[in-house]
C-alpha positions as CSV (number, residue, x, y, z in Angstrom):
1,M,7.5,-21.1,26.7
2,K,7.9,-18.6,29.4
3,S,5.4,-19.0,32.2
4,N,5.3,-15.3,32.9
5,A,4.8,-14.4,29.2
6,T,1.6,-12.7,28.1
7,P,0.2,-13.6,24.6
8,Y,-0.5,-10.7,22.3
9,L,-1.8,-10.6,18.8
10,L,-0.4,-8.0,16.3
11,L,-3.0,-7.3,13.7
12,F,-1.7,-5.7,10.4
13,R,-3.9,-3.2,8.7
14,N,-3.3,-1.1,5.6
15,S,-1.1,-3.9,4.2
16,G,-2.7,-4.5,0.8
17,P,-0.7,-4.5,-2.5
18,E,-1.7,-0.9,-3.2
19,N,0.5,0.1,-0.3
20,Y,3.6,-1.2,-2.0
21,A,2.8,-0.5,-5.7
22,H,5.1,2.5,-5.7
23,L,8.1,0.4,-4.7
24,S,10.5,-0.9,-7.3
25,P,11.0,-4.7,-7.5
26,D,14.3,-4.3,-5.6
27,E,12.7,-2.1,-2.9
28,R,9.9,-4.7,-2.5
29,Q,12.5,-7.4,-2.1
30,Q,14.4,-5.4,0.5
31,L,11.2,-4.8,2.4
32,M,10.3,-8.5,2.3
33,T,13.8,-9.4,3.5
34,R,13.5,-6.9,6.4
35,W,10.0,-8.1,7.3
36,N,11.2,-11.7,7.3
37,D,14.3,-10.8,9.4
38,W,12.0,-9.0,11.9
39,Y,9.9,-12.0,12.4
40,D,12.7,-14.6,12.3
41,S,14.6,-12.6,15.0
42,L,11.5,-12.6,17.2
43,A,10.9,-16.3,16.6
44,A,14.6,-17.1,17.5
45,Q,14.0,-15.3,20.8
46,G,10.9,-17.3,21.5
47,K,8.7,-14.2,21.3
48,A,6.9,-14.8,18.0
49,F,5.3,-18.2,17.4
50,E,2.9,-17.8,14.5
51,G,2.3,-15.3,11.8
52,Q,0.5,-15.4,8.5
53,P,-0.9,-13.0,5.8
54,L,-4.7,-13.1,5.0
55,E,-6.2,-13.2,1.6
56,L,-7.9,-10.0,0.3
57,E,-11.2,-11.7,-0.4
58,T,-13.5,-11.7,2.6
59,R,-17.0,-12.5,3.7
60,V,-18.9,-11.0,6.5
61,V,-21.8,-12.9,8.2
62,S,-24.1,-11.1,10.5
63,G,-27.7,-10.9,11.8
64,A,-29.7,-13.5,13.6
65,G,-29.1,-16.9,12.1
66,G,-26.5,-15.4,9.8
67,E,-29.2,-13.9,7.6
68,R,-26.8,-11.3,6.1
69,V,-23.8,-12.4,4.0
70,V,-21.7,-9.8,2.3
71,D,-18.7,-10.6,0.1
72,G,-15.7,-8.3,-0.1
73,P,-13.1,-6.9,-0.4
74,F,-14.7,-3.7,0.7
75,A,-14.0,0.0,0.0
76,E,-12.7,0.3,3.5
77,A,-10.1,-2.4,2.9
78,K,-7.5,-0.1,4.4
79,E,-9.1,-0.9,7.8
80,A,-9.2,-4.7,7.0
81,I,-6.9,-7.0,8.8
82,G,-4.3,-8.2,6.3
83,G,-2.3,-10.6,8.6
84,Y,-1.2,-11.2,12.1
85,V,1.6,-12.3,14.3
86,K,1.2,-14.0,17.7
87,L,3.7,-13.0,20.4
88,L,4.6,-14.1,23.9
89,V,6.1,-11.1,25.7
90,S,6.3,-9.5,29.1
91,G,3.4,-7.2,28.5
92,L,2.0,-4.3,26.4
93,D,5.2,-2.2,26.5
94,E,7.3,-5.0,25.0
95,A,4.6,-5.8,22.4
96,T,4.6,-2.1,21.5
97,A,8.4,-1.9,21.2
98,I,8.3,-5.0,18.9
99,A,5.5,-3.4,16.8
100,R,7.4,-0.1,16.5
101,Q,10.4,-2.0,14.9
102,H,8.3,-3.4,12.0
103,P,9.7,-2.3,8.7
104,G,6.3,-2.0,7.0
105,L,5.3,1.0,9.2
106,E,7.4,3.3,7.0
107,H,5.0,2.3,4.1
108,G,1.7,3.0,5.8
109,L,1.3,-0.3,7.7
110,E,-0.8,0.0,10.9
111,I,-0.5,-2.5,13.7
112,E,-3.2,-3.1,16.3
113,L,-2.0,-4.8,19.5
114,R,-4.4,-7.0,21.4
115,Q,-3.8,-9.1,24.4
116,L,-5.3,-12.6,24.2
117,A,-7.9,-12.9,26.9
118,E,-7.7,-15.7,29.5
119,S,-11.5,-16.1,29.3
120,C,-14.5,-14.8,27.4
121,H,-16.9,-12.4,29.1
122,L,-19.8,-14.6,27.7
123,G,-18.2,-17.8,29.1
124,V,-17.3,-19.3,25.7
125,E,-14.6,-21.9,26.1
126,H,-11.0,-21.0,25.3
127,H,-9.6,-23.1,22.5
128,A,-5.8,-22.4,22.4
129,E,-3.3,-24.4,20.4
130,A,-1.8,-27.3,22.4
131,G,1.4,-25.3,22.9
132,L,-0.5,-22.3,24.4
133,A,-2.6,-24.3,26.9
134,A,0.0,-23.6,29.6
135,V,0.1,-19.8,29.0
């Protein structure tokens, strides 16, 4: 991995099945192929190293001692994170350029870009994958 690379997380929102219901099976296949090609190209360049969709079912735990547990999906599912891709890039501008090329954007996908922090403001220990420990 590049020592001067910065880790970013692309968070996919508005990516549920309702977003693609209007597409024909052939159009869905074309989108899936373009989506995979987008990721595979980044991986081949050493810029993407992990990505995965998330299930629609969710649970939110909150309150002192986790006293509040709420199961979803929720009405605001459009705002829910539906998947992610981890990048190693030169900075925010490159991460933005990569996100702007995503084929799902033309179907309502929204991508939030977040740099992975080197340390937690609370002092919680960082637990990176073995391959990221040097980043």
